[in-house]
Every structure is written in structure tokens, then in C-alpha cells.
C-alpha positions in Angstrom: 199.6 243.4 109.4 200.1 243.5 113.2 199.8 241.5 115.9 197.6 243.8 118.1 195.5 243.7 115.4 195.6 240.2 114.3 195.4 238.6 117.4 192.1 239.9 117.9 190.0 238.7 121.6 186.5 240.7 120.7 184.0 238.3 119.7 182.1 238.4 116.5 178.6 239.0 117.3 179.3 240.4 121.2 179.8 243.4 122.5 183.3 244.2 122.9 185.2 244.4 126.0 187.6 247.4 127.1 188.5 245.9 130.3 190.9 243.1 129.0 194.6 242.8 130.1 196.9 240.6 128.5 195.7 237.5 131.3 192.7 237.8 129.6 193.4 237.2 126.4 195.3 234.5 126.5 191.8 233.2 128.2 189.8 233.9 125.6 191.8 232.6 123.4 191.3 228.7 125.8 187.9 229.8 125.7 187.3 229.3 122.1 189.0 226.0 122.3 187.4 224.7 124.7 183.8 225.3 123.0 185.0 223.7 120.5 186.2 220.6 122.2 182.7 220.9 124.0 180.5 221.8 120.9 178.2 219.5 118.9 180.0 219.6 115.5 182.7 218.8 117.2 181.3 215.6 118.5 179.6 214.5 115.4 183.4 214.3 113.6 183.7 210.7 115.3 180.7 208.7 113.2 182.7 211.0 110.1 184.0 209.6 107.8 187.7 210.3 107.6 189.0 208.6 104.6 188.4 204.7 105.1 185.6 203.0 106.2 184.2 203.7 110.3 186.3 201.3 112.5 185.5 197.7 112.4 188.0 195.0 113.7 191.2 198.1 113.3 190.3 200.8 113.9 191.3 204.0 112.1 190.9 207.3 112.2 187.7 209.5 111.9 187.3 213.0 111.2 187.4 213.3 115.0 191.0 211.5 116.0 192.5 213.1 112.9 191.2 216.7 114.8 192.4 216.0 117.6 195.9 215.0 116.3 196.2 218.4 113.6 195.3 220.4 116.8 198.8 218.9 118.4 200.6 219.5 115.9 199.8 222.7 115.5 199.8 223.9 118.8 204.1 222.2 117.8 203.6 224.3 115.3 203.0 228.1 117.4 205.2 226.9 119.8 207.8 226.7 117.7 206.9 229.0 115.3 207.1 231.3 118.2 210.7 230.3 119.7 211.8 231.0 116.3 210.3 234.3 116.0 210.7 236.4 119.4 213.8 237.7 119.2 212.0 240.1 116.2 209.2 240.6 118.5 208.7 244.2 121.4 208.3 243.4 124.6 204.5 244.1 124.5 203.8 241.4 121.4 206.1 238.8 122.9 203.3 238.5 126.2 200.5 238.9 123.1 202.3 236.0 120.3 202.7 233.2 123.0 199.6 232.7 123.2 199.6 231.7 119.1 199.7 228.0 119.4 196.7 228.3 121.1 194.9 230.3 118.8 196.5 227.5 116.2 195.5 224.4 117.9 192.0 226.3 118.1 191.3 226.3 114.6 193.3 222.9 113.5 190.3 221.5 116.2 187.6 223.5 114.3 188.8 222.3 110.5 187.1 219.6 109.2 184.0 221.1 111.1 182.2 222.3 108.2 182.8 218.6 106.6 179.9 216.0 105.0 179.3 212.8 105.6 181.3 210.7 103.8 184.9 212.4 103.7 185.3 214.2 99.8 182.6 212.4 98.6 180.0 214.1 100.4 181.3 217.6 98.9 181.4 216.3 95.2 177.5 214.7 96.0 175.9 217.6 97.1 177.5 219.3 94.4 176.6 216.7 92.1 172.8 217.4 93.6 173.1 221.2 91.8 174.5 221.4 89.0 173.6 217.9 87.8 170.9 216.7 89.6 167.0 218.4 90.7 169.0 221.1 92.2 170.2 222.1 88.6 166.5 223.5 88.5 167.4 226.8 90.8 169.9 228.0 87.8 167.6 230.4 86.9 165.8 231.6 90.6 169.6 232.3 91.7 172.6 234.9 91.6 175.5 234.3 89.8 177.2 233.4 93.2 174.5 232.1 95.2 174.2 229.4 92.4 178.7 228.8 92.3 177.6 228.1 96.1 175.7 225.4 96.0 177.2 223.4 92.8 180.8 223.8 94.5 180.7 222.6 98.0 182.9 223.7 99.5 183.7 222.1 103.5 186.1 225.0 104.6 183.3 228.0 103.4 180.4 225.8 105.4 182.5 225.9 108.3 183.3 229.8 108.7 178.6 229.5 107.8 178.3 226.7 110.8 180.5 229.0 113.9 178.6 232.6 112.6 175.6 231.8 111.3 172.8 233.2 113.8 170.6 229.6 113.5 166.9 229.6 114.6 166.6 229.7 118.3 171.2 230.3 118.8 172.1 233.1 119.5 174.5 236.3 117.8 177.6 235.2 116.3 177.1 231.5 116.3 179.3 230.4 118.7 181.2 234.0 119.4 184.1 232.8 118.4 187.6 235.5 118.5 187.8 237.4 115.5 191.5 235.9 115.7 190.3 232.3 115.7 188.1 232.9 113.1 190.4 234.3 111.3 193.1 231.5 111.4 190.1 229.6 110.1 190.2 231.4 107.0 192.1 229.4 104.7 190.3 230.4 101.9 190.1 234.5 101.9 187.8 235.1 99.0 183.9 234.0 97.7 183.0 231.0 94.9 182.9 233.3 92.3 186.9 234.3 93.2 187.8 230.8 93.0 189.6 229.3 90.1 190.6 226.6 88.4 191.1 224.4 92.0 188.0 225.6 93.1 188.2 226.2 96.7 187.1 229.9 98.9 186.1 230.2 102.1 182.8 231.8 103.0 178.7 231.2 101.3 177.6 234.9 100.2 174.6 234.2 103.2 178.1 235.2 105.5 179.3 238.2 103.2 179.0 240.5 105.6 180.7 238.1 108.3 183.9 237.4 106.3 184.0 241.4 105.7 183.8 241.8 109.1 186.4 239.0 110.3 189.1 241.3 107.1 188.2 244.9 109.2 188.2 243.2 112.5 191.7 242.3 111.7 193.1 245.0 109.6 193.5 242.0 107.3 194.2 244.0 103.5 193.3 243.2 100.4 195.2 241.7 97.6 195.6 244.8 94.7 196.3 242.5 92.1 193.7 239.6 92.8 190.3 241.8 92.9 188.4 239.8 95.7 191.3 238.5 97.3 192.7 239.4 100.8 195.9 238.5 102.3 195.8 235.4 104.5 196.0 235.8 108.2 199.5 234.0 108.5 198.2 231.7 111.1 196.4 229.7 108.9 200.0 228.8 107.4 200.3 227.0 109.8 196.8 225.4 110.8 197.3 224.4 106.9 200.7 222.5 107.3 200.1 220.8 110.6 196.5 219.6 108.7 198.9 218.3 105.5 201.5 216.6 107.8 198.4 215.1 109.2 197.0 213.5 106.9 199.8 212.5 104.2 201.7 210.0 106.9 198.3 209.1 109.6 196.8 207.9 105.7 199.4 206.0 105.5 199.7 204.0 109.2 195.9 203.1 108.6 196.3 201.8 105.1 199.4 199.6 107.0 196.6 198.6 109.6 194.3 196.9 107.0 196.7 195.3 105.4 196.3 197.8 102.1 200.1 199.0 101.6 203.0 196.4 103.0 204.4 197.1 106.6 208.0 197.2 104.6 206.6 200.0 102.1 205.6 202.1 104.5 208.8 201.9 106.1 210.3 202.4 103.7 208.3 205.2 102.4 208.9 207.0 106.2 213.0 206.2 106.2 213.3 208.5 103.0 213.0 211.5 105.2 216.8 210.5 107.1 217.9 210.0 103.6 221.6 211.3 104.1 221.3 211.3 107.9 223.4 208.1 108.2 223.7 209.2 112.0 220.3 209.1 112.6 218.9 206.1 110.3 221.5 203.4 112.9 219.2 205.2 115.5 215.8 204.6 114.5 217.5 201.4 113.1 218.6 200.7 116.9 215.4 201.6 118.0 213.8 198.7 115.5 215.4 196.4 116.7 214.5 197.0 120.9 210.4 197.5 119.5 209.9 194.6 117.2 205.6 194.6 117.1 205.6 196.5 113.5 202.5 198.2 114.0 205.0 200.4 117.2 207.5 199.9 114.7 205.1 202.0 112.5 203.8 204.5 114.5 207.9 205.5 116.2 209.0 205.7 112.8 205.5 208.2 111.7 206.4 210.3 114.9 209.5 210.8 114.3 208.3 211.9 110.4 205.6 214.4 111.9 208.2 216.1 114.2 210.7 216.6 111.6 208.2 217.5 109.0 206.9 220.2 112.2 210.3 221.6 112.7 210.7 221.8 109.1 207.6 224.2 107.7 207.8 226.3 111.4 211.6 227.2 110.2 210.2 227.7 106.6 207.0 230.1 108.4 210.1 231.4 110.2 211.9 232.0 106.7 209.5 233.7 105.5 208.1 236.1 108.4 208.6 239.1 107.4 206.6 238.7 104.0 203.9 236.4 105.1 202.7 239.3 107.6 203.2 241.9 104.7 200.9 240.0 103.0 203.1 239.0 100.1 204.2 235.1 100.8 203.0 232.7 98.3 201.5 229.0 97.8 201.8 226.0 100.6 204.8 226.6 104.1 205.2 222.1 102.4 206.0 223.7 99.3 209.0 225.3 99.8 210.7 222.8 102.9 214.4 221.4 101.2 214.4 219.1 98.4 215.2 216.1 100.1 212.0 216.2 102.5 210.2 217.9 99.9 210.8 214.7 97.2 209.9 212.5 100.2 206.9 214.2 100.6 205.9 213.7 97.2 206.7 210.0 97.2 203.9 209.7 99.0 200.9 211.6 97.7 202.5 209.6 94.9 201.5 206.2 96.3 198.6 207.8 98.4 196.4 208.4 95.4 197.5 205.4 93.6 197.5 202.5 96.2 194.9 204.6 99.2 192.6 206.7 97.9 191.8 204.5 94.7 191.5 201.1 97.2 188.1 199.3 96.9 187.2 200.1 100.3 187.2 203.5 99.6 185.6 203.7 96.2 183.0 202.1 97.7 182.2 204.6 100.8 182.7 207.3 97.9 180.1 205.7 96.0 177.8 205.2 99.2 178.3 209.0 99.3 176.5 209.4 95.8 173.6 207.9 96.4 172.8 208.2 100.3 173.5 211.7 100.1 171.5 212.1 96.4 168.6 210.8 97.9 168.5 212.6 101.1 169.1 216.1 99.1 166.0 214.9 96.8 163.5 214.4 99.7 164.5 217.4 101.3 164.9 219.3 98.6 161.6 218.2 97.1 160.0 219.0 100.2 160.8 222.2 101.2 160.2 224.2 97.5 157.3 222.8 97.5 155.7 223.0 101.3 151.8 222.7 100.2 152.1 219.0 99.8 150.8 217.0 102.8 154.3 214.3 101.8 156.7 217.4 102.4 155.4 218.5 105.1 156.5 215.0 106.6 159.9 215.3 105.2 160.1 218.7 106.6 159.3 217.2 109.8 162.1 215.5 110.5 164.2 218.4 109.8 165.1 220.3 113.3 164.0 223.8 114.0 167.0 225.4 113.9 167.6 224.7 110.4 164.5 225.5 108.8 164.6 229.4 107.0 162.9 232.4 107.8 162.3 233.6 104.1 161.1 232.3 101.6 164.4 233.1 99.6 164.6 229.8 97.2 168.8 230.1 98.3 168.2 230.2 101.5 166.0 227.1 101.1 169.0 225.0 100.1 171.2 226.1 101.6 168.8 224.6 104.9 168.7 221.9 103.0 172.5 221.6 102.9 172.5 222.9 106.6 171.0 219.8 107.6 172.7 217.2 105.4 176.1 218.6 105.7 176.1 218.4 109.1 175.4 214.5 109.7 177.0 211.4 110.7 178.3 208.5 108.4 175.6 206.7 110.7 172.7 209.2 110.5 172.6 209.8 107.4 172.7 205.8 106.8 170.3 205.5 109.5 168.3 207.8 108.0 167.7 207.1 104.5 167.0 203.8 105.1 163.6 205.4 106.6 162.6 207.2 104.0 162.7 204.6 101.5 161.1 201.9 103.5 164.0 199.5 103.4 164.3 199.5 107.2 161.2 200.2 109.6 
């Protein structure tokens, strides 16, 4: 792979302009960032659950604040990675690759746009509806790949659809982002049939042509050892690391604010990232004596941990630069950090799993997600499959025109319902559920 192709400024679905210089290329990537910032799906993230219930008296992360923080870390990773690989670049490459911080930040900003309301439980609720609910009746009418798309709802694939699909009344190319930005967002470059046990994939059957256009434009090769799989865009590794760093660390900080985990325990977990560095620990303890506010102490430690992991991840990228560019690198960047940091990360993950993600407040959100989304899916699915009924017409009148399918294909009808429901905020979904069920008029 080469940077000239990987950082293509050509926009998906739009005619390419040949009179571009390097200044224009930089501005194209910045325009991508701005398009995401000003988009409706991005604004809706403020009312989508990250892990904990949306803020009451204590403000915790939602999808919007999480995405902004991931973009900040992604920008730093891009800058650090460039600084560590620039000596290996040709003169013309340096001017181009210098912009990877913006490309990575854009991908980070958009990485959760495809996620439904109610966090990851929303994904499970949609999958459950088509695997065991009323949606399972479609199996005999669809291809194996189409049905696999529905029974394993994947937010990453939904992101590519959201950004590239021409919804009714929209322009060709969706948001018409550059191929470079889109390629950096394809975390899993294969379809649902090639997903394997982890059930992660990067595009639905409706976006198969879009996916292959992205791979072709960026000159990203298919993997000979895994039929149906393509090599990852090198910058995907930086985007992925930024997301992993943020959610691992920030979920613990939120849990401390909500008094789910003791402050002393979170402090212990964060301090473990500096085990063996007595000089650094001494300086940290000195600052903690000066900063007496408990929340500020945790925020200070959180910032240090994020900084340390960011430097470590960019170091892995630089050390494995040739294999990443050659498409032979395996795993995440954070899987290759030194054993001390890896052990600290593993402990944080174990504590989060046992004490955070299974906390009653989190479980209640998951249960709500199943019930609310399950009911909405059933209402709109039955309506779109039986449009001849008067009740169906009334239900479908609540669905914006942009989501109405233009063809009477059962897969496209199901896809339209999922587009509508997955784009809802938590608040909108609950309100609509109450109104349809007559709980609130």
C-alpha cells in the first residue's frame, strides 16, 4: 500500500477534480471533519447512551462526549505516529502524511454514528428481533448474506451505510466524504458471511459496491489467506486504539463519579500503569497532595494514563510500520504494548466487566433497550410488510420519507425499518414507544 492512494482526496459519489494541490488535499480532510461535526447524526449522539444512563445530577459520558474525546486522542496518535515515521518518508510523502492526524480524528469522530440507542444492548435487541422475533419470518425470503446482516446488527457496517447511502431526497454519495476518511472508518473490511465467531463486519449487502469502490480507490488489496477479507487501511489501527484507550479509562472515571467503584480503587488501577517508575510515581504523589478534590485527582490520573497509552500505541505503529503498510500486521496496536501496560489494561478491563458493565443501572438500560426497541421494530416491521392495512399506513406516516424504500424488496424494507430505529436517540425511542402504546398521549 502507498500513501498517495491511501490518502485519496477524491470524494465518494462525486466527480473528481483534477486541479488539486497539496493545500487543497489538506482542506478536503478538514472538510470531512467539519461535515461530521455539523451533521444531524452526530448531534443525535448527545442523547445516546454510552454505558451509564443519560445524565441526571452527575454528568457522565454519552456517545457525543465519548466521540469528541476519541477524536482528540486520535489526533494525538496521528501526530505522534507521523513524528515517529517521518524519517522513512520521501519528501512528497511528508507533506501528504502530515495530514493523517485530521483523517484519524475524523474517523474517530464518526466511529459511533452507526450505533443504535441504548448502547450495545440496542444492537443485541435489533439482532434478537430478526433471529428470534417477528423478523425471523424473513429468513426464507432472503439470501444467506442478507439474513446474516439482519441477525447480527453491526454498528460499524451501519456507519458505512449512513455515510454513503443515498437516502430518499439526499444527494449521490451520501455525505460525500473522501475515500481516505471512509477507508479509515472500515474497521472490519469484510461482510457478514465472512465475520467468523466474533460476528464483526464492515458493510451490509446494500453497501457492497460502495465498499469495493473504497478498496479499489485506495488500492487496498484483498487477503489471499482469507477469502472475502481485505487488508485494513493503516490508519484504522490508530482510530481503533483511540477508541479502546478512551472507553477503558473513561468508563472507570464515570463509575467513580457515580460511586459504583470506590475512588481509591480507581486510583489504584490508574497508578498501576506507572508501576516500576518510582520517579514518576513520586511526582504524581506530589501533585495529588496539591490537588485535594477527589474528582480532580482521578481526572489528573486519567489524563496521565491516556497520555502514556497514546505514546505506547504510536510507538507500536512506528515499530511495525512496514508490516502495517504491507498488510501483514495482526491484532490491535494495544495488543503489542509492553507487558506492564498490558497487565494494567487487562486489570482495568476485568474490573469494568465485573463491577461496571454488570451494575444494576447498566443492566436496567439494557432491559429497557430490549423492550423499547423490540416493540418499535415490531410495529414498523409489521406495518412496512403489510402496507394495505389502515393501521400500517398510520404507523408508516410516523417514519420520515427519507427512510421509505423505493422498491418492494423484503430485505430493503427490513433495512429501512432498521435505518429508522437505529438512528433514534434514547429519548426519542422511549417517547415514541409510549405514544404508540398509549402510555402517554
